[in-house]
Structure formats: structure tokens, C-alpha cells
N, C-alpha and C positions, 0 to 999 in steps of 0.2 A: 523533551526538547524537540522542537520542530525546526525544519529548514524549508524556506519557501523555494519553490521552483518557478522560474520565470519561463514563459513560453518562448519558443524560438521566434525569429522575426516574422515568419509566416502565420503566427498565431497558434501553432501546434505545440504540444507539450514535448519537452526533451525527455523521452521515455527512458533513455539510457541513464540519465541523471536521477530520475525518479527511482528506478530499480537499483541503482547504486546505493542510494540512501536506505532503501528498504533492506537490502542485503547487509548493510552495516548496522541494522537495528534501529534506524532513525525514522522519523515521520516525515513524509513528503506532503507538500501542499500544492494543489493544482488550481490555478485561478479559473473561475467560471464567471462569465458576465451575464448569463441569462439561464432560464430554465432548460432550454435545449442543450446548452453546454453541460449543465449538471448531469442530465440524463445520458448524453453521449459519452462524456468522459468517465462517468461511473461504470458504464458498460465496457468501455475500452480498457480501463485499468483492471477490471475483474477478469476479462478474457486474457489480457497480456500476462497478468500475474499467474493465472492458472497454467498457461503454457510454459512459464518459467519455473513452475513448481514452488511459488511463493504464496503463502497464505496471508491474506490482507483483510483489514477491516476498513471500509470506506465510510467516512462520516461527513455529512454535509455541514458546512459552516457558512458564515456570512461572506459570500463572494469567492469561496474556495471549497474544494473537496479535500479533506484531510485523509491521507492514506497511511495507515499504521500497519507495521508488520505484526503478524500473529504467529505464535509457535504452532507448527503443524501438529495435527492430532497424533502422529506417530511419535514425535519427540515427547509429547506430554505423557503418553501412555508408557513409554520407556522409562521416563523419569519416575513415574509413580510406581512402576513395577520394581525398579531398583530400590526404592525406599521400603517397599513391602518385604523384599528379600532380606534386607539388612536387619529386620526386626526380629 
């Protein structure tokens, strides 16, 4: 399930809303009108997510960048280790 994010009045993305969705395990969609927007916003979301400690996958769509939360590597390894210990 995805929820679209509308840009603020000045055309910039509401990053607080984007990361709120990602923290809730939801997908955020960031509108992009041209190739420059795709490149700039993909770079921005990657850097901002890294600073906040959120692993994301950025997928280019028709007129949007879809940003999906990914489980971080540490959580995945812990879950696998717990399963192995229980065997």
C-alpha cells in the first residue's frame, strides 16, 4: 500500500511526512516532473534516509519516485540468528 506525498507550496518535498510514512513501514511517493527532479530527489532521499538511520529502496516510476522502507541488515541478521538458535 502506498501513500502519495504532495510537495509543499514552494515545490519542495515534505520530508517529515515522507520519513513519517517510512518509519510506519509505508511507501512514500515523491512527484518528479523531469529528469533533473528524479536525479536530485533520489540523491536527497538517499542522503536524508542515511542520516536518519533508515534503509530505503528508491524505485523510479511514471512521474514519481517510490521510496520503500527496507529492513536494515542488522535486523535481518538477528532474525536469522534467532531462527538458527531455536533449531
